[in-house]
MARZA-386494 format. One record per residue (C-alpha): x, y, z; residue number from 1. Coordinates in steps of 0.2 Angstrom, whole numbers. Layout:
// MARZA-386494
(r (X; Y; Z); NUM)
...
***
This chain:
// MARZA-386494
(r (1199; 393; 936); 1)
(r (1184; 403; 940); 2)
(r (1187; 421; 934); 3)
(r (1192; 433; 948); 4)
(r (1186; 450; 950); 5)
(r (1198; 464; 947); 6)
(r (1195; 479; 959); 7)
(r (1195; 497; 954); 8)
(r (1184; 505; 967); 9)
(r (1185; 518; 981); 10)
(r (1182; 513; 999); 11)
(r (1183; 527; 1012); 12)
(r (1191; 538; 999); 13)
(r (1206; 526; 997); 14)
(r (1208; 517; 980); 15)
(r (1207; 498; 981); 16)
(r (1214; 492; 964); 17)
(r (1219; 475; 957); 18)
(r (1216; 464; 973); 19)
(r (1215; 449; 962); 20)
(r (1228; 453; 949); 21)
(r (1242; 441; 953); 22)
(r (1235; 429; 965); 23)
(r (1243; 411; 962); 24)
(r (1230; 400; 953); 25)
(r (1227; 383; 948); 26)
(r (1216; 368; 947); 27)
(r (1216; 352; 958); 28)
(r (1233; 344; 954); 29)
(r (1236; 358; 941); 30)
(r (1255; 358; 946); 31)
(r (1266; 346; 956); 32)
(r (1268; 352; 974); 33)
(r (1278; 345; 988); 34)
(r (1267; 337; 1001); 35)
(r (1271; 341; 1019); 36)
(r (1271; 354; 1032); 37)
(r (1258; 362; 1044); 38)
(r (1245; 374; 1037); 39)
(r (1238; 386; 1050); 40)
(r (1220; 393; 1047); 41)
(r (1212; 407; 1058); 42)
(r (1195; 411; 1063); 43)
(r (1188; 423; 1077); 44)
(r (1178; 409; 1083); 45)
(r (1174; 390; 1080); 46)
(r (1157; 386; 1072); 47)
(r (1149; 374; 1085); 48)
(r (1147; 355; 1083); 49)
(r (1159; 345; 1072); 50)
(r (1145; 333; 1068); 51)
(r (1144; 332; 1049); 52)
(r (1126; 327; 1049); 53)
(r (1121; 343; 1060); 54)
(r (1133; 357; 1057); 55)
(r (1126; 369; 1043); 56)
(r (1140; 382; 1042); 57)
(r (1151; 387; 1028); 58)
(r (1166; 387; 1040); 59)
(r (1164; 368; 1043); 60)
(r (1157; 363; 1026); 61)
(r (1174; 368; 1019); 62)
(r (1183; 356; 1030); 63)
(r (1170; 342; 1030); 64)
(r (1172; 340; 1011); 65)
(r (1190; 334; 1015); 66)
(r (1186; 324; 1031); 67)
(r (1171; 314; 1024); 68)
(r (1163; 307; 1008); 69)
(r (1146; 303; 1002); 70)
(r (1140; 291; 989); 71)
(r (1143; 306; 977); 72)
(r (1151; 323; 979); 73)
(r (1155; 338; 969); 74)
(r (1170; 338; 958); 75)
(r (1185; 346; 966); 76)
(r (1189; 358; 953); 77)
(r (1193; 377; 952); 78)
(r (1181; 381; 937); 79)
(r (1163; 379; 933); 80)
(r (1164; 360; 933); 81)
(r (1166; 362; 952); 82)
(r (1146; 361; 951); 83)
(r (1146; 344; 943); 84)
(r (1141; 329; 953); 85)
(r (1154; 314; 952); 86)
(r (1154; 297; 960); 87)
(r (1163; 296; 977); 88)
(r (1161; 281; 988); 89)
(r (1150; 274; 974); 90)
(r (1160; 267; 959); 91)
(r (1149; 277; 946); 92)
(r (1134; 288; 945); 93)
(r (1119; 278; 944); 94)
(r (1106; 280; 930); 95)
(r (1089; 283; 938); 96)
(r (1077; 268; 937); 97)
(r (1059; 266; 940); 98)
(r (1054; 282; 932); 99)
(r (1067; 292; 941); 100)
(r (1062; 285; 958); 101)
(r (1076; 272; 961); 102)
(r (1095; 274; 962); 103)
(r (1107; 259; 964); 104)
(r (1124; 263; 970); 105)
(r (1138; 250; 970); 106)
(r (1151; 254; 983); 107)
(r (1170; 254; 979); 108)
(r (1180; 240; 987); 109)
(r (1194; 243; 999); 110)
(r (1189; 260; 1007); 111)
(r (1192; 261; 1026); 112)
(r (1187; 274; 1039); 113)
(r (1200; 283; 1048); 114)
(r (1198; 271; 1063); 115)
(r (1203; 257; 1051); 116)
(r (1186; 249; 1049); 117)
(r (1180; 244; 1031); 118)
(r (1166; 254; 1023); 119)
(r (1151; 242; 1020); 120)
(r (1133; 245; 1014); 121)
(r (1127; 244; 1033); 122)
(r (1137; 260; 1036); 123)
(r (1127; 268; 1022); 124)
(r (1110; 263; 1029); 125)
(r (1115; 268; 1046); 126)
(r (1121; 285; 1040); 127)
(r (1105; 289; 1031); 128)
(r (1095; 283; 1046); 129)
(r (1106; 294; 1057); 130)
(r (1102; 310; 1047); 131)
(r (1084; 308; 1054); 132)
(r (1088; 302; 1071); 133)
(r (1099; 317; 1075); 134)
(r (1085; 328; 1067); 135)
(r (1098; 335; 1054); 136)
(r (1094; 352; 1048); 137)
(r (1090; 346; 1030); 138)
(r (1081; 330; 1035); 139)
(r (1064; 337; 1031); 140)
(r (1069; 346; 1015); 141)
(r (1083; 337; 1006); 142)
(r (1079; 319; 1012); 143)
(r (1061; 319; 1015); 144)
(r (1057; 311; 998); 145)
(r (1066; 295; 1003); 146)
(r (1053; 281; 1006); 147)
(r (1050; 279; 1024); 148)
(r (1056; 297; 1028); 149)
(r (1039; 303; 1034); 150)
(r (1039; 290; 1048); 151)
(r (1057; 295; 1052); 152)
(r (1052; 314; 1053); 153)
(r (1037; 309; 1064); 154)
(r (1047; 298; 1076); 155)
(r (1066; 301; 1073); 156)
(r (1072; 289; 1086); 157)
(r (1063; 275; 1078); 158)
(r (1069; 278; 1060); 159)
(r (1072; 263; 1049); 160)
(r (1069; 270; 1031); 161)
(r (1061; 253; 1028); 162)
(r (1060; 251; 1009); 163)
(r (1069; 268; 1006); 164)
(r (1087; 262; 1008); 165)
(r (1090; 244; 1004); 166)
(r (1107; 236; 1006); 167)
(r (1114; 220; 998); 168)
(r (1130; 215; 1007); 169)
(r (1134; 201; 994); 170)
(r (1133; 213; 979); 171)
(r (1140; 228; 989); 172)
(r (1126; 239; 983); 173)
(r (1114; 252; 991); 174)
(r (1097; 255; 983); 175)
(r (1088; 271; 987); 176)
(r (1070; 272; 983); 177)
(r (1060; 289; 982); 178)
(r (1042; 292; 983); 179)
(r (1043; 303; 968); 180)
(r (1056; 308; 955); 181)
(r (1068; 322; 961); 182)
(r (1080; 330; 949); 183)
(r (1091; 337; 963); 184)
(r (1093; 321; 973); 185)
(r (1111; 318; 968); 186)
(r (1115; 336; 972); 187)
(r (1107; 334; 989); 188)
(r (1117; 318; 994); 189)
(r (1133; 327; 988); 190)
(r (1134; 338; 1003); 191)
(r (1141; 334; 1020); 192)
(r (1124; 331; 1028); 193)
(r (1124; 315; 1018); 194)
(r (1142; 309; 1023); 195)
(r (1144; 291; 1026); 196)
(r (1150; 287; 1044); 197)
(r (1153; 271; 1053); 198)
(r (1137; 262; 1057); 199)
(r (1141; 262; 1076); 200)
(r (1142; 281; 1077); 201)
(r (1130; 286; 1091); 202)
(r (1113; 294; 1085); 203)
(r (1116; 310; 1095); 204)
(r (1125; 326; 1092); 205)
(r (1144; 322; 1092); 206)
(r (1148; 340; 1099); 207)
(r (1167; 341; 1101); 208)
(r (1170; 322; 1099); 209)
(r (1178; 318; 1082); 210)
(r (1168; 306; 1070); 211)
(r (1178; 294; 1059); 212)
(r (1177; 298; 1041); 213)
(r (1185; 292; 1024); 214)
(r (1193; 308; 1018); 215)
(r (1212; 311; 1017); 216)
(r (1211; 320; 1034); 217)
(r (1204; 316; 1051); 218)
(r (1201; 327; 1066); 219)
(r (1214; 323; 1079); 220)
(r (1207; 335; 1092); 221)
(r (1194; 349; 1094); 222)
(r (1193; 363; 1107); 223)
(r (1181; 376; 1101); 224)
(r (1189; 389; 1112); 225)
(r (1206; 386; 1105); 226)
(r (1209; 374; 1090); 227)
(r (1203; 361; 1078); 228)
(r (1218; 350; 1072); 229)
(r (1217; 339; 1057); 230)
(r (1230; 326; 1052); 231)
(r (1232; 314; 1038); 232)
(r (1220; 299; 1038); 233)
(r (1232; 284; 1039); 234)
(r (1220; 273; 1030); 235)
(r (1216; 285; 1015); 236)
(r (1222; 280; 998); 237)
(r (1216; 291; 983); 238)
(r (1202; 282; 973); 239)
(r (1197; 297; 963); 240)
(r (1206; 314; 960); 241)
(r (1189; 322; 955); 242)
(r (1180; 316; 970); 243)
(r (1193; 316; 984); 244)
(r (1211; 320; 979); 245)
(r (1225; 317; 991); 246)
(r (1230; 332; 1002); 247)
(r (1246; 341; 1002); 248)
(r (1249; 347; 1020); 249)
(r (1253; 334; 1033); 250)
(r (1243; 344; 1046); 251)
(r (1230; 358; 1046); 252)
(r (1228; 368; 1062); 253)
(r (1212; 379; 1063); 254)
(r (1215; 391; 1078); 255)
(r (1202; 402; 1086); 256)
(r (1202; 418; 1096); 257)
(r (1211; 431; 1086); 258)
(r (1202; 446; 1081); 259)
(r (1201; 450; 1062); 260)
(r (1214; 464; 1064); 261)
(r (1226; 452; 1073); 262)
(r (1223; 438; 1059); 263)
(r (1227; 450; 1045); 264)
(r (1243; 455; 1054); 265)
(r (1248; 436; 1057); 266)
(r (1246; 432; 1039); 267)
(r (1256; 447; 1034); 268)
(r (1270; 441; 1046); 269)
(r (1269; 423; 1040); 270)
(r (1263; 417; 1056); 271)
(r (1247; 411; 1049); 272)
(r (1241; 405; 1031); 273)
(r (1223; 411; 1029); 274)
(r (1208; 419; 1038); 275)
(r (1190; 413; 1037); 276)
(r (1183; 430; 1043); 277)
(r (1182; 444; 1030); 278)
(r (1197; 456; 1033); 279)
(r (1191; 472; 1042); 280)
(r (1186; 486; 1029); 281)
(r (1199; 498; 1036); 282)
(r (1213; 485; 1031); 283)
(r (1207; 481; 1013); 284)
(r (1216; 496; 1005); 285)
(r (1232; 490; 1014); 286)
(r (1232; 472; 1009); 287)
(r (1225; 476; 991); 288)
(r (1240; 487; 988); 289)
(r (1255; 480; 998); 290)
(r (1250; 461; 997); 291)
(r (1240; 460; 980); 292)
(r (1248; 444; 975); 293)
(r (1241; 436; 991); 294)
(r (1223; 442; 989); 295)
(r (1209; 436; 978); 296)
(r (1191; 441; 977); 297)
(r (1177; 431; 970); 298)
(r (1158; 435; 968); 299)
(r (1147; 423; 978); 300)
(r (1130; 415; 976); 301)
(r (1126; 420; 993); 302)
(r (1117; 434; 1004); 303)
(r (1118; 443; 1020); 304)
(r (1101; 444; 1028); 305)
(r (1091; 449; 1043); 306)
(r (1078; 435; 1047); 307)
(r (1063; 442; 1057); 308)
(r (1053; 430; 1068); 309)
(r (1036; 429; 1061); 310)
(r (1029; 421; 1077); 311)
(r (1035; 435; 1089); 312)
(r (1030; 453; 1091); 313)
(r (1032; 464; 1082); 314)
(r (1037; 454; 1067); 315)
(r (1022; 443; 1067); 316)
(r (1014; 458; 1058); 317)
(r (1019; 458; 1040); 318)
(r (1017; 477; 1039); 319)
(r (1032; 478; 1052); 320)
(r (1043; 466; 1042); 321)
(r (1039; 476; 1026); 322)
(r (1043; 492; 1035); 323)
(r (1060; 486; 1040); 324)
(r (1063; 482; 1022); 325)
(r (1058; 499; 1016); 326)
(r (1068; 508; 1029); 327)
(r (1085; 500; 1027); 328)
(r (1098; 510; 1017); 329)
(r (1107; 495; 1009); 330)
(r (1120; 506; 1002); 331)
(r (1125; 511; 1019); 332)
(r (1126; 492; 1024); 333)
(r (1137; 489; 1009); 334)
(r (1149; 502; 1015); 335)
(r (1150; 493; 1032); 336)
(r (1155; 477; 1023); 337)
(r (1169; 485; 1013); 338)
(r (1161; 495; 999); 339)
(r (1154; 492; 982); 340)
(r (1169; 482; 976); 341)
(r (1165; 469; 989); 342)
(r (1146; 469; 989); 343)
(r (1130; 474; 980); 344)
(r (1113; 479; 988); 345)
(r (1099; 466; 986); 346)
(r (1082; 465; 993); 347)
(r (1075; 448; 985); 348)
(r (1080; 430; 991); 349)
(r (1088; 423; 975); 350)
(r (1105; 431; 971); 351)
(r (1109; 438; 954); 352)
(r (1115; 426; 941); 353)
(r (1106; 411; 950); 354)
(r (1094; 400; 942); 355)
(r (1076; 408; 941); 356)
(r (1083; 425; 946); 357)
(r (1073; 439; 939); 358)
(r (1077; 456; 946); 359)
(r (1063; 461; 959); 360)
(r (1063; 474; 973); 361)
(r (1047; 480; 980); 362)
(r (1056; 489; 994); 363)
(r (1064; 504; 985); 364)
(r (1060; 522; 982); 365)
(r (1056; 525; 964); 366)
(r (1047; 508; 961); 367)
(r (1061; 500; 951); 368)
(r (1066; 482; 950); 369)
(r (1083; 485; 958); 370)
(r (1086; 493; 975); 371)
(r (1091; 512; 974); 372)
(r (1086; 520; 990); 373)
(r (1076; 518; 1006); 374)
(r (1058; 524; 1008); 375)
(r (1056; 530; 1026); 376)
(r (1039; 538; 1023); 377)
(r (1032; 521; 1017); 378)
(r (1040; 512; 1032); 379)
(r (1034; 524; 1045); 380)
(r (1016; 523; 1038); 381)
(r (1016; 504; 1039); 382)
(r (1023; 505; 1057); 383)
(r (1009; 517; 1062); 384)
(r (996; 505; 1054); 385)
(r (1003; 491; 1064); 386)
(r (1001; 500; 1081); 387)
(r (1018; 492; 1087); 388)
(r (1028; 507; 1089); 389)
(r (1036; 508; 1107); 390)
(r (1039; 489; 1108); 391)
(r (1056; 482; 1113); 392)
(r (1067; 473; 1100); 393)
(r (1083; 464; 1102); 394)
(r (1095; 461; 1087); 395)
(r (1106; 446; 1089); 396)
(r (1122; 448; 1079); 397)
(r (1138; 438; 1078); 398)
(r (1152; 445; 1088); 399)
(r (1163; 451; 1074); 400)
(r (1167; 468; 1066); 401)
(r (1155; 468; 1052); 402)
(r (1140; 459; 1060); 403)
(r (1141; 470; 1075); 404)
(r (1142; 486; 1064); 405)
(r (1127; 480; 1054); 406)
(r (1118; 477; 1070); 407)
(r (1121; 494; 1077); 408)
(r (1115; 501; 1060); 409)
(r (1099; 491; 1061); 410)
(r (1097; 497; 1079); 411)
(r (1097; 515; 1073); 412)
(r (1084; 511; 1059); 413)
(r (1072; 502; 1071); 414)
(r (1074; 516; 1084); 415)
(r (1069; 529; 1070); 416)
(r (1054; 518; 1066); 417)
(r (1049; 520; 1085); 418)
(r (1055; 504; 1093); 419)
(r (1066; 503; 1108); 420)
(r (1080; 493; 1101); 421)
(r (1096; 484; 1108); 422)
(r (1110; 474; 1100); 423)
(r (1116; 457; 1108); 424)
(r (1132; 451; 1100); 425)
(r (1135; 432; 1102); 426)
(r (1151; 422; 1099); 427)
(r (1151; 415; 1081); 428)
(r (1153; 398; 1090); 429)
(r (1135; 398; 1095); 430)
(r (1126; 412; 1086); 431)
(r (1120; 402; 1072); 432)
(r (1112; 388; 1082); 433)
(r (1106; 401; 1095); 434)
(r (1096; 411; 1083); 435)
(r (1088; 395; 1076); 436)
(r (1081; 389; 1092); 437)
(r (1064; 395; 1096); 438)
(r (1067; 393; 1115); 439)
(r (1078; 408; 1114); 440)
(r (1064; 419; 1107); 441)
(r (1075; 429; 1095); 442)
(r (1065; 443; 1087); 443)
(r (1078; 448; 1073); 444)
(r (1095; 443; 1069); 445)
(r (1109; 445; 1056); 446)
(r (1115; 429; 1047); 447)
(r (1122; 424; 1030); 448)
(r (1117; 410; 1018); 449)
(r (1129; 402; 1005); 450)
(r (1122; 390; 992); 451)
(r (1123; 371; 995); 452)
(r (1121; 368; 977); 453)
(r (1115; 379; 962); 454)
(r (1096; 378; 964); 455)
(r (1083; 390; 969); 456)
(r (1076; 377; 981); 457)
(r (1092; 379; 991); 458)
(r (1087; 397; 996); 459)
(r (1068; 396; 995); 460)
(r (1063; 379; 1001); 461)
(r (1077; 377; 1014); 462)
(r (1076; 394; 1022); 463)
(r (1057; 397; 1021); 464)
(r (1049; 380; 1019); 465)
(r (1037; 374; 1032); 466)
(r (1047; 358; 1034); 467)
(r (1063; 368; 1038); 468)
(r (1055; 374; 1054); 469)
(r (1057; 364; 1069); 470)
(r (1052; 373; 1085); 471)
(r (1065; 370; 1100); 472)
(r (1079; 364; 1089); 473)
(r (1096; 371; 1086); 474)
(r (1095; 364; 1068); 475)
(r (1079; 374; 1062); 476)
(r (1087; 383; 1048); 477)
(r (1070; 392; 1044); 478)
(r (1076; 405; 1057); 479)
(r (1061; 416; 1053); 480)
(r (1049; 402; 1057); 481)
(r (1040; 406; 1041); 482)
(r (1026; 394; 1035); 483)
(r (1014; 399; 1021); 484)
(r (1004; 384; 1015); 485)
(r (1000; 392; 998); 486)
(r (1019; 396; 995); 487)
(r (1024; 379; 1002); 488)
(r (1013; 370; 990); 489)
(r (1020; 380; 975); 490)
(r (1037; 376; 980); 491)
(r (1033; 358; 981); 492)
(r (1025; 359; 963); 493)
(r (1040; 368; 956); 494)
(r (1052; 355; 963); 495)
(r (1041; 341; 956); 496)
(r (1042; 349; 939); 497)
(r (1061; 350; 939); 498)
(r (1062; 334; 928); 499)
(r (1046; 334; 918); 500)
(r (1045; 353; 914); 501)
(r (1061; 362; 919); 502)
(r (1055; 378; 910); 503)
(r (1039; 379; 920); 504)
(r (1048; 374; 936); 505)
(r (1060; 389; 933); 506)
(r (1046; 401; 930); 507)
(r (1037; 395; 946); 508)
(r (1053; 397; 957); 509)
(r (1054; 415; 951); 510)
(r (1036; 417; 956); 511)
(r (1040; 409; 973); 512)
(r (1055; 421; 975); 513)
(r (1044; 436; 973); 514)
(r (1030; 429; 984); 515)
(r (1042; 426; 998); 516)
(r (1050; 443; 996); 517)
(r (1033; 451; 997); 518)
(r (1029; 441; 1013); 519)
(r (1046; 448; 1020); 520)
(r (1051; 435; 1033); 521)
(r (1068; 442; 1031); 522)
(r (1077; 458; 1025); 523)
(r (1089; 454; 1012); 524)
(r (1104; 466; 1014); 525)
(r (1117; 462; 1000); 526)
(r (1126; 450; 990); 527)
(r (1144; 448; 995); 528)
(r (1160; 444; 987); 529)
(r (1173; 433; 995); 530)
(r (1190; 440; 1000); 531)
(r (1204; 427; 1003); 532)
(r (1220; 433; 1010); 533)
(r (1234; 420; 1011); 534)
(r (1252; 419; 1017); 535)
(r (1266; 420; 1004); 536)
(r (1270; 402; 1007); 537)
(r (1253; 396; 1001); 538)
(r (1254; 389; 983); 539)
(r (1241; 383; 970); 540)
(r (1227; 392; 978); 541)
(r (1211; 384; 970); 542)
(r (1194; 392; 972); 543)
(r (1179; 381; 968); 544)
(r (1162; 389; 964); 545)
(r (1155; 375; 976); 546)
(r (1168; 373; 990); 547)
(r (1177; 390; 989); 548)
(r (1195; 387; 993); 549)
(r (1200; 369; 991); 550)
(r (1212; 368; 1006); 551)
(r (1219; 351; 1003); 552)
(r (1225; 356; 986); 553)
(r (1237; 370; 991); 554)
(r (1254; 366; 996); 555)
(r (1266; 376; 1007); 556)
(r (1282; 384; 1000); 557)
***
């Protein structure tokens, strides 16, 4: 099990101690539990579309890993082996051929989708084509190295991936050809955006319509205003405990609408089993002392950040973006999140402990490599140079306790710098897609990013690469619209060196991290820790470094 953080810190003058001291732990199938029962999960809001090729949120990635499968996946384990890629729908991990540009996957026999149809190579081909046809958010970054991807990105509706994905029905194989070796390719196809769906799945956003999958659960119904219900897939039979273990609960209800305060109370009373949203800071001392055995805290490779639209005033001026970075008191924002026990200030893109991370913070008083204090004098000077003071700015936040509070804080900072600022809270159900779409003219917003897999490209190339910016799309994850051709070329070079010169590649990613931080398309705020509060009846809580809570492997007492 990944080590838990033992808390011994002060928050608002109240000692928070030992939150993780006695949380039930275990790995996948570490103990024998009794299958059955209905698990109830809570979130203040749904997270938009349930289309696995489009949704790009932690909230639904967590459940998509037990609804869908790819050719490969990450090991379902509660320790560092959870980062390992293992064979899933494929019988085994293929050895790269053709100098690292070709992968041949042999499909397992006897796997069926939740609608009863058999898995075939045709489903795999259609699924990879669909990634481009629906303009998935990672089609231009994760999968653009597949032969034929360029044509698919140019004309998504006509995507064939001719020569890129080749199937052999007789041999039950799928061959994927790349234009160049990619040392991260298996990791990229291990996430839900590469889930294999039935070939007849329409090439459009499924929205609220469930899509058949091959996992142990299937979506029975989805109303984003009320509930997402998952039930057992009647056609599932476990083929690999590492890749897709059978689940324990018979049914999992994900209910939406309760406030974070109400969710904490529901878990305390045994009316719910877990909450997705962070508990309100003013409840942490209570649950940390009275319910310590039901709480765990884990450091995350993630960040909270404020992307600034580099194509809209006033943030189309790099001096303004840098001024915001100088002006923010990150320790004040950490307090809004719950204190030093749950977050640490950050001002560069890569999080601590991540590959290629080297401490760097050009936006702090004192000129050290780590953030210590804001520099309002420098911030005001940059705004004055830009001549943008007096302009109107709207901050788009999620409509929850922490995000709203951070929005109000940033409003004060921007007002102090001379702008006329307002905060626009939007439901979590639509905020992430709203801030991505350039048609909504979002100037600055508050968002979070959690790793897809442990590589610097997953922060830098995905969030700030030119190919991640798609104007007019709800799936344009480069929210800042940042595109620097020189930095982009360096990212491409660093990615290409992953296999041939990993040391040089790692050094280049460090340089890219610092260059993007200097360009300030976002203000990184802090690196969070994850607080999981579960009911007394949840047993075998297993926290994976890749999936976080592996829901299917907990049973109900």
